[in-house]
Structures are given as C-alpha cells and as structure tokens.
TIVO-2410 file (N, C-alpha, C; in nm, 3 decimals):
# residues 134
REC num residu      c1      c2      c3 atome chaine
REC   1      M   7.179   6.881  12.322     N      A
REC   1      M   7.235   6.748  12.324    CA      A
REC   1      M   7.348   6.746  12.426     C      A
REC   2      E   7.355   6.641  12.500     N      A
REC   2      E   7.455   6.628  12.605    CA      A
REC   2      E   7.565   6.532  12.558     C      A
REC   3      Y   7.690   6.575  12.576     N      A
REC   3      Y   7.802   6.489  12.540    CA      A
REC   3      Y   7.827   6.389  12.653     C      A
REC   4      R   7.850   6.263  12.616     N      A
REC   4      R   7.886   6.161  12.714    CA      A
REC   4      R   7.999   6.077  12.653     C      A
REC   5      S   8.092   6.041  12.739     N      A
REC   5      S   8.203   5.958  12.693    CA      A
REC   5      S   8.155   5.815  12.670     C      A
REC   6      R   8.235   5.737  12.602     N      A
REC   6      R   8.202   5.596  12.578    CA      A
REC   6      R   8.185   5.521  12.710     C      A
REC   7      N   8.271   5.553  12.807     N      A
REC   7      N   8.260   5.487  12.938    CA      A
REC   7      N   8.129   5.521  13.006     C      A
REC   8      D   8.087   5.648  12.997     N      A
REC   8      D   7.959   5.688  13.056    CA      A
REC   8      D   7.843   5.615  12.988     C      A
REC   9      L   7.850   5.603  12.856     N      A
REC   9      L   7.744   5.535  12.782    CA      A
REC   9      L   7.738   5.386  12.816     C      A
REC  10      A   7.853   5.328  12.847     N      A
REC  10      A   7.856   5.186  12.880    CA      A
REC  10      A   7.772   5.155  13.004     C      A
REC  11      D   7.755   5.253  13.092     N      A
REC  11      D   7.673   5.233  13.211    CA      A
REC  11      D   7.524   5.226  13.180     C      A
REC  12      I   7.482   5.286  13.068     N      A
REC  12      I   7.338   5.290  13.039    CA      A
REC  12      I   7.301   5.220  12.908     C      A
REC  13      A   7.402   5.178  12.831     N      A
REC  13      A   7.374   5.114  12.703    CA      A
REC  13      A   7.484   5.014  12.671     C      A
REC  14      Q   7.455   4.922  12.584     N      A
REC  14      Q   7.556   4.829  12.539    CA      A
REC  14      Q   7.631   4.893  12.422     C      A
REC  15      V   7.760   4.920  12.440     N      A
REC  15      V   7.842   4.982  12.337    CA      A
REC  15      V   7.907   4.871  12.256     C      A
REC  16      M   7.879   4.871  12.125     N      A
REC  16      M   7.930   4.766  12.037    CA      A
REC  16      M   8.028   4.827  11.937     C      A
REC  17      P   8.135   4.753  11.905     N      A
REC  17      P   8.226   4.803  11.802    CA      A
REC  17      P   8.157   4.804  11.667     C      A
REC  18      P   8.204   4.888  11.576     N      A
REC  18      P   8.141   4.891  11.443    CA      A
REC  18      P   8.155   4.755  11.375     C      A
REC  19      A   8.057   4.719  11.299     N      A
REC  19      A   8.059   4.591  11.227    CA      A
REC  19      A   8.162   4.597  11.115     C      A
REC  20      K   8.225   4.484  11.091     N      A
REC  20      K   8.317   4.475  10.979    CA      A
REC  20      K   8.237   4.478  10.849     C      A
REC  21      L   8.283   4.557  10.754     N      A
REC  21      L   8.211   4.574  10.629    CA      A
REC  21      L   8.244   4.465  10.527     C      A
REC  22      Q   8.358   4.402  10.542     N      A
REC  22      Q   8.402   4.291  10.459    CA      A
REC  22      Q   8.417   4.326  10.311     C      A
REC  23      M   8.506   4.419  10.287     N      A
REC  23      M   8.542   4.454  10.150    CA      A
REC  23      M   8.626   4.341  10.091     C      A
REC  24      T   8.624   4.330   9.960     N      A
REC  24      T   8.714   4.236   9.893    CA      A
REC  24      T   8.855   4.293   9.896     C      A
REC  25      R   8.951   4.210   9.862     N      A
REC  25      R   9.090   4.258   9.857    CA      A
REC  25      R   9.102   4.374   9.758     C      A
REC  26      T   9.040   4.360   9.642     N      A
REC  26      T   9.044   4.465   9.541    CA      A
REC  26      T   8.986   4.595   9.597     C      A
REC  27      E   8.875   4.587   9.665     N      A
REC  27      E   8.813   4.706   9.724    CA      A
REC  27      E   8.903   4.770   9.830     C      A
REC  28      R   8.970   4.687   9.909     N      A
REC  28      R   9.063   4.741  10.011    CA      A
REC  28      R   9.180   4.812   9.944     C      A
REC  29      L   9.235   4.752   9.839     N      A
REC  29      L   9.347   4.816   9.767    CA      A
REC  29      L   9.302   4.948   9.705     C      A
REC  30      L   9.183   4.949   9.645     N      A
REC  30      L   9.133   5.072   9.582    CA      A
REC  30      L   9.101   5.179   9.686     C      A
REC  31      Q   9.055   5.140   9.803     N      A
REC  31      Q   9.030   5.236   9.910    CA      A
REC  31      Q   9.162   5.296   9.959     C      A
REC  32      W   9.266   5.216   9.966     N      A
REC  32      W   9.399   5.265  10.004    CA      A
REC  32      W   9.446   5.365   9.898     C      A
REC  33      A   9.427   5.330   9.771     N      A
REC  33      A   9.466   5.422   9.663    CA      A
REC  33      A   9.389   5.554   9.675     C      A
REC  34      A   9.261   5.547   9.706     N      A
REC  34      A   9.180   5.669   9.721    CA      A
REC  34      A   9.231   5.754   9.837     C      A
REC  35      A   9.270   5.690   9.946     N      A
REC  35      A   9.325   5.765  10.060    CA      A
REC  35      A   9.453   5.837  10.019     C      A
REC  36      L   9.536   5.770   9.941     N      A
REC  36      L   9.659   5.833   9.892    CA      A
REC  36      L   9.629   5.945   9.793     C      A
REC  37      D   9.529   5.925   9.708     N      A
REC  37      D   9.491   6.029   9.610    CA      A
REC  37      D   9.449   6.158   9.680     C      A
REC  38      R   9.389   6.147   9.796     N      A
REC  38      R   9.347   6.266   9.870    CA      A
REC  38      R   9.466   6.350   9.917     C      A
REC  39      M   9.586   6.294   9.911     N      A
REC  39      M   9.706   6.368   9.949    CA      A
REC  39      M   9.761   6.451   9.832     C      A
REC  40      A   9.699   6.442   9.716     N      A
REC  40      A   9.731   6.525   9.599    CA      A
REC  40      A   9.880   6.527   9.564     C      A
REC  41      G   9.942   6.412   9.556     N      A
REC  41      G  10.081   6.405   9.510    CA      A
REC  41      G  10.185   6.446   9.611     C      A
REC  42      Q  10.148   6.466   9.735     N      A
REC  42      Q  10.245   6.504   9.837    CA      A
REC  42      Q  10.350   6.395   9.854     C      A
REC  43      P  10.472   6.436   9.889     N      A
REC  43      P  10.574   6.334   9.914    CA      A
REC  43      P  10.541   6.254  10.039     C      A
REC  44      I  10.569   6.127  10.033     N      A
REC  44      I  10.555   6.040  10.149    CA      A
REC  44      I  10.682   5.958  10.163     C      A
REC  45      Q  10.695   5.888  10.272     N      A
REC  45      Q  10.819   5.820  10.306    CA      A
REC  45      Q  10.819   5.674  10.259     C      A
REC  46      A  10.911   5.642  10.171     N      A
REC  46      A  10.933   5.502  10.134    CA      A
REC  46      A  10.998   5.431  10.253     C      A
REC  47      L  10.983   5.301  10.259     N      A
REC  47      L  11.044   5.224  10.367    CA      A
REC  47      L  11.179   5.173  10.320     C      A
REC  48      F  11.276   5.177  10.408     N      A
REC  48      F  11.416   5.156  10.373    CA      A
REC  48      F  11.454   5.008  10.365     C      A
REC  49      R  11.497   4.967  10.250     N      A
REC  49      R  11.558   4.836  10.226    CA      A
REC  49      R  11.481   4.717  10.283     C      A
REC  50      L  11.354   4.711  10.253     N      A
REC  50      L  11.268   4.605  10.306    CA      A
REC  50      L  11.320   4.465  10.272     C      A
REC  51      E  11.376   4.449  10.154     N      A
REC  51      E  11.418   4.316  10.110    CA      A
REC  51      E  11.532   4.257  10.192     C      A
REC  52      F  11.604   4.341  10.267     N      A
REC  52      F  11.716   4.292  10.345    CA      A
REC  52      F  11.681   4.261  10.490     C      A
REC  53      L  11.558   4.287  10.529     N      A
REC  53      L  11.517   4.262  10.667    CA      A
REC  53      L  11.461   4.121  10.682     C      A
REC  54      D  11.490   4.059  10.796     N      A
REC  54      D  11.429   3.929  10.821    CA      A
REC  54      D  11.280   3.951  10.845     C      A
REC  55      P  11.198   3.850  10.820     N      A
REC  55      P  11.052   3.868  10.827    CA      A
REC  55      P  11.003   3.926  10.960     C      A
REC  56      R  11.061   3.887  11.071     N      A
REC  56      R  11.015   3.939  11.200    CA      A
REC  56      R  11.043   4.088  11.213     C      A
REC  57      S  11.163   4.130  11.174     N      A
REC  57      S  11.197   4.272  11.179    CA      A
REC  57      S  11.114   4.353  11.080     C      A
REC  58      R  11.097   4.297  10.961     N      A
REC  58      R  11.021   4.366  10.857    CA      A
REC  58      R  10.877   4.391  10.900     C      A
REC  59      S  10.815   4.296  10.966     N      A
REC  59      S  10.674   4.312  11.001    CA      A
REC  59      S  10.650   4.426  11.099     C      A
REC  60      S  10.750   4.466  11.175     N      A
REC  60      S  10.731   4.575  11.272    CA      A
REC  60      S  10.773   4.712  11.219     C      A
REC  61      V  10.823   4.719  11.097     N      A
REC  61      V  10.867   4.846  11.039    CA      A
REC  61      V  10.746   4.937  11.017     C      A
REC  62      R  10.766   5.066  11.047     N      A
REC  62      R  10.660   5.166  11.026    CA      A
REC  62      R  10.726   5.302  11.013     C      A
REC  63      D  10.651   5.399  10.962     N      A
REC  63      D  10.695   5.537  10.954    CA      A
REC  63      D  10.571   5.625  10.961     C      A
REC  64      D  10.581   5.738  11.029     N      A
REC  64      D  10.466   5.827  11.046    CA      A
REC  64      D  10.412   5.881  10.913     C      A
REC  65      N  10.494   5.887  10.811     N      A
REC  65      N  10.451   5.945  10.684    CA      A
REC  65      N  10.463   5.844  10.569     C      A
REC  66      S  10.436   5.718  10.598     N      A
REC  66      S  10.446   5.615  10.494    CA      A
REC  66      S  10.309   5.592  10.429     C      A
REC  67      P  10.307   5.522  10.317     N      A
REC  67      P  10.178   5.486  10.257    CA      A
REC  67      P  10.090   5.406  10.354     C      A
REC  68      I  10.152   5.326  10.439     N      A
REC  68      I  10.075   5.247  10.535    CA      A
REC  68      I  10.010   5.337  10.639     C      A
REC  69      S  10.082   5.441  10.683     N      A
REC  69      S  10.022   5.532  10.782    CA      A
REC  69      S   9.904   5.607  10.722     C      A
REC  70      V   9.910   5.633  10.591     N      A
REC  70      V   9.796   5.697  10.523    CA      A
REC  70      V   9.676   5.601  10.526     C      A
REC  71      A   9.700   5.475  10.497     N      A
REC  71      A   9.592   5.375  10.502    CA      A
REC  71      A   9.535   5.366  10.643     C      A
REC  72      W   9.621   5.366  10.742     N      A
REC  72      W   9.578   5.352  10.881    CA      A
REC  72      W   9.489   5.469  10.925     C      A
REC  73      K   9.509   5.585  10.868     N      A
REC  73      K   9.428   5.703  10.904    CA      A
REC  73      K   9.292   5.703  10.834     C      A
REC  74      D   9.271   5.613  10.740     N      A
REC  74      D   9.145   5.608  10.666    CA      A
REC  74      D   9.039   5.536  10.751     C      A
REC  75      P   8.931   5.605  10.786     N      A
REC  75      P   8.829   5.545  10.873    CA      A
REC  75      P   8.766   5.418  10.816     C      A
REC  76      M   8.748   5.413  10.685     N      A
REC  76      M   8.686   5.295  10.625    CA      A
REC  76      M   8.778   5.173  10.638     C      A
REC  77      L   8.907   5.191  10.617     N      A
REC  77      L   9.000   5.080  10.630    CA      A
REC  77      L   9.012   5.035  10.776     C      A
REC  78      Q   9.007   5.130  10.867     N      A
REC  78      Q   9.007   5.093  11.009    CA      A
REC  78      Q   8.881   5.013  11.042     C      A
REC  79      A   8.767   5.056  10.991     N      A
REC  79      A   8.641   4.985  11.016    CA      A
REC  79      A   8.645   4.844  10.958     C      A
REC  80      E   8.718   4.828  10.849     N      A
REC  80      E   8.731   4.696  10.787    CA      A
REC  80      E   8.822   4.604  10.867     C      A
REC  81      G   8.906   4.664  10.954     N      A
REC  81      G   8.991   4.580  11.038    CA      A
REC  81      G   9.139   4.603  11.025     C      A
REC  82      L   9.182   4.707  10.953     N      A
REC  82      L   9.325   4.737  10.948    CA      A
REC  82      L   9.370   4.766  11.090     C      A
REC  83      G   9.463   4.687  11.141     N      A
REC  83      G   9.496   4.691  11.283    CA      A
REC  83      G   9.604   4.788  11.324     C      A
REC  84      G   9.674   4.848  11.231     N      A
REC  84      G   9.781   4.941  11.267    CA      A
REC  84      G   9.854   4.988  11.142     C      A
REC  85      D   9.969   5.051  11.162     N      A
REC  85      D  10.041   5.107  11.048    CA      A
REC  85      D  10.179   5.046  11.029     C      A
REC  86      T  10.193   4.919  11.066     N      A
REC  86      T  10.320   4.850  11.043    CA      A
REC  86      T  10.313   4.771  10.913     C      A
REC  87      V  10.429   4.730  10.865     N      A
REC  87      V  10.437   4.648  10.745    CA      A
REC  87      V  10.357   4.519  10.765     C      A
REC  88      G  10.368   4.459  10.881     N      A
REC  88      G  10.294   4.336  10.907    CA      A
REC  88      G  10.144   4.356  10.903     C      A
REC  89      D  10.097   4.468  10.959     N      A
REC  89      D   9.954   4.498  10.953    CA      A
REC  89      D   9.908   4.510  10.809     C      A
REC  90      A   9.984   4.584  10.727     N      A
REC  90      A   9.947   4.606  10.587    CA      A
REC  90      A   9.955   4.476  10.507     C      A
REC  91      Q  10.060   4.400  10.529     N      A
REC  91      Q  10.076   4.277  10.452    CA      A
REC  91      Q   9.961   4.181  10.477     C      A
REC  92      S   9.922   4.168  10.601     N      A
REC  92      S   9.812   4.079  10.637    CA      A
REC  92      S   9.678   4.132  10.586     C      A
REC  93      F   9.647   4.258  10.615     N      A
REC  93      F   9.517   4.316  10.582    CA      A
REC  93      F   9.494   4.325  10.431     C      A
REC  94      F   9.596   4.369  10.358     N      A
REC  94      F   9.581   4.386  10.213    CA      A
REC  94      F   9.621   4.260  10.135     C      A
REC  95      E   9.657   4.153  10.207     N      A
REC  95      E   9.693   4.026  10.146    CA      A
REC  95      E   9.805   4.043  10.043     C      A
REC  96      L   9.915   4.100  10.087     N      A
REC  96      L  10.028   4.128   9.998    CA      A
REC  96      L  10.136   4.022  10.011     C      A
REC  97      T  10.188   3.978   9.899     N      A
REC  97      T  10.305   3.889   9.902    CA      A
REC  97      T  10.426   3.975   9.937     C      A
REC  98      D  10.537   3.909   9.968     N      A
REC  98      D  10.661   3.983   9.997    CA      A
REC  98      D  10.702   4.067   9.877     C      A
REC  99      D  10.689   4.011   9.757     N      A
REC  99      D  10.727   4.085   9.636    CA      A
REC  99      D  10.637   4.206   9.613     C      A
REC 100      Q  10.507   4.190   9.635     N      A
REC 100      Q  10.414   4.302   9.619    CA      A
REC 100      Q  10.442   4.411   9.721     C      A
REC 101      L  10.467   4.371   9.843     N      A
REC 101      L  10.500   4.466   9.949    CA      A
REC 101      L  10.625   4.546   9.912     C      A
REC 102      H  10.726   4.475   9.866     N      A
REC 102      H  10.851   4.539   9.826    CA      A
REC 102      H  10.828   4.636   9.711     C      A
REC 103      Y  10.752   4.596   9.611     N      A
REC 103      Y  10.722   4.680   9.495    CA      A
REC 103      Y  10.647   4.808   9.534     C      A
REC 104      L  10.556   4.797   9.629     N      A
REC 104      L  10.475   4.913   9.670    CA      A
REC 104      L  10.548   5.010   9.761     C      A
REC 105      L  10.633   4.960   9.850     N      A
REC 105      L  10.678   5.041   9.962    CA      A
REC 105      L  10.827   5.065   9.975     C      A
REC 106      C  10.909   4.987   9.908     N      A
REC 106      C  11.053   4.996   9.931    CA      A
REC 106      C  11.117   5.114   9.856     C      A
REC 107      D  11.212   5.177   9.922     N      A
REC 107      D  11.280   5.293   9.865    CA      A
REC 107      D  11.355   5.263   9.736     C      A
REC 108      C  11.397   5.139   9.716     N      A
REC 108      C  11.477   5.108   9.597    CA      A
REC 108      C  11.396   5.121   9.468     C      A
REC 109      H  11.264   5.124   9.477     N      A
REC 109      H  11.180   5.139   9.358    CA      A
REC 109      H  11.145   5.285   9.329     C      A
REC 110      F  11.182   5.374   9.417     N      A
REC 110      F  11.143   5.514   9.401    CA      A
REC 110      F  11.261   5.610   9.391     C      A
REC 111      H  11.379   5.561   9.413     N      A
REC 111      H  11.500   5.641   9.397    CA      A
REC 111      H  11.492   5.775   9.470     C      A
REC 112      G  11.445   5.770   9.593     N      A
REC 112      G  11.443   5.889   9.677    CA      A
REC 112      G  11.321   5.977   9.665     C      A
REC 113      T  11.236   5.955   9.564     N      A
REC 113      T  11.119   6.039   9.547    CA      A
REC 113      T  10.993   5.954   9.537     C      A
REC 114      M  10.923   5.943   9.647     N      A
REC 114      M  10.796   5.870   9.648    CA      A
REC 114      M  10.686   5.971   9.673     C      A
REC 115      T  10.581   5.966   9.591     N      A
REC 115      T  10.465   6.051   9.616    CA      A
REC 115      T  10.344   5.962   9.639     C      A
REC 116      A  10.245   6.017   9.703     N      A
REC 116      A  10.121   5.944   9.729    CA      A
REC 116      A  10.058   5.900   9.597     C      A
REC 117      S  10.065   5.984   9.496     N      A
REC 117      S  10.005   5.952   9.365    CA      A
REC 117      S  10.074   5.833   9.299     C      A
REC 118      M  10.205   5.824   9.314     N      A
REC 118      M  10.278   5.712   9.255    CA      A
REC 118      M  10.235   5.580   9.317     C      A
REC 119      V  10.224   5.578   9.447     N      A
REC 119      V  10.185   5.455   9.516    CA      A
REC 119      V  10.039   5.422   9.484     C      A
REC 120      A   9.954   5.523   9.477     N      A
REC 120      A   9.813   5.501   9.443    CA      A
REC 120      A   9.801   5.436   9.305     C      A
REC 121      A   9.879   5.481   9.209     N      A
REC 121      A   9.876   5.422   9.075    CA      A
REC 121      A   9.919   5.276   9.079     C      A
REC 122      R  10.020   5.245   9.158     N      A
REC 122      R  10.064   5.106   9.171    CA      A
REC 122      R   9.957   5.020   9.236     C      A
REC 123      L   9.889   5.076   9.335     N      A
REC 123      L   9.781   5.001   9.401    CA      A
REC 123      L   9.666   4.971   9.306     C      A
REC 124      R   9.629   5.069   9.225     N      A
REC 124      R   9.522   5.047   9.127    CA      A
REC 124      R   9.563   4.940   9.025     C      A
REC 125      N   9.687   4.945   8.981     N      A
REC 125      N   9.738   4.845   8.888    CA      A
REC 125      N   9.734   4.707   8.953     C      A
REC 126      M   9.777   4.698   9.076     N      A
REC 126      M   9.777   4.571   9.148    CA      A
REC 126      M   9.634   4.518   9.166     C      A
REC 127      A   9.542   4.607   9.199     N      A
REC 127      A   9.402   4.567   9.218    CA      A
REC 127      A   9.343   4.513   9.089     C      A
REC 128      Q   9.382   4.571   8.977     N      A
REC 128      Q   9.329   4.529   8.848    CA      A
REC 128      Q   9.391   4.396   8.801     C      A
REC 129      H   9.521   4.382   8.819     N      A
REC 129      H   9.591   4.265   8.763    CA      A
REC 129      H   9.606   4.150   8.861     C      A
REC 130      Y   9.596   4.177   8.989     N      A
REC 130      Y   9.611   4.072   9.091    CA      A
REC 130      Y   9.500   4.084   9.195     C      A
REC 131      P   9.375   4.056   9.155     N      A
REC 131      P   9.262   4.077   9.247    CA      A
REC 131      P   9.263   3.984   9.368     C      A
REC 132      S   9.336   3.874   9.360     N      A
REC 132      S   9.350   3.788   9.477    CA      A
REC 132      S   9.498   3.768   9.505     C      A
REC 133      M   9.527   3.725   9.628     N      A
REC 133      M   9.666   3.712   9.668    CA      A
REC 133      M   9.736   3.607   9.583     C      A
REC 134      C   9.855   3.642   9.536     N      A
REC 134      C   9.933   3.550   9.452    CA      A
REC 134      C  10.007   3.448   9.536     C      A
***
C-alpha cells in the first residue's frame, strides 16, 4: 500500500470531510463524559473564575488540560462538529447555559481539586436531568 497525503489524493479523487453524525445533546454530553472517564480520575484543570468574566472574554478561555480540551481530543465529538477547545466552542456545541457552564468548569465548585471523574459524573447528571438546553 502506498501512502499519499490528502493534497496528493485531491489531484486524483474528490476528498470530502466526514459527515456530521448528528448526535442529540444528551448523546454529546454522554460522549464527553466517556472521554473524561477514559482518563481514570486524573486531575484536570478547572477554569478560573468564569462568573467574573464578560461574555466575550469568557468565550475565548481555554486550557491545555481542561475538561473542554479532553472533549476536543475525542474523535467522535470532533466529527460531530466540536470546533475547538474554548469555552465558547463548548458552550455552543454542548448547548450549555451560563449557569451549566459555570457548574461544570469553574474552579469555585471544585475547591482546587478537579478530576476527570468528577466532571464526568456532573455531565451524566446533566444529561439525565436536562436533556435539552434550559
């Protein structure tokens, strides 16, 4: 088998992006929880004082080791259309209200110790009790 880059293939074939799978909000939240579960309780980075940021600043907040970056690394969520690992990307893609976003990601709810398992449990709870955006 011969390896060819995407650019090389474009010369001989029509290269199409993967089709959107169109998961429900609940399925997206549960997939995010599953991605976090694969981290087996490892510590991850809570986002600092989200409630005090103006909406424009808040939407661009990100961290390399945040729950959002874990979601962004998940191939299924990327295929569904998760566009990046910022707060704005997550809020839009997962259909989160400001309060839900704050509850899931802000440091004030974790008192310095956030683990992937803790956030996964919150996501599952949210998926069960709030299947559509509030």
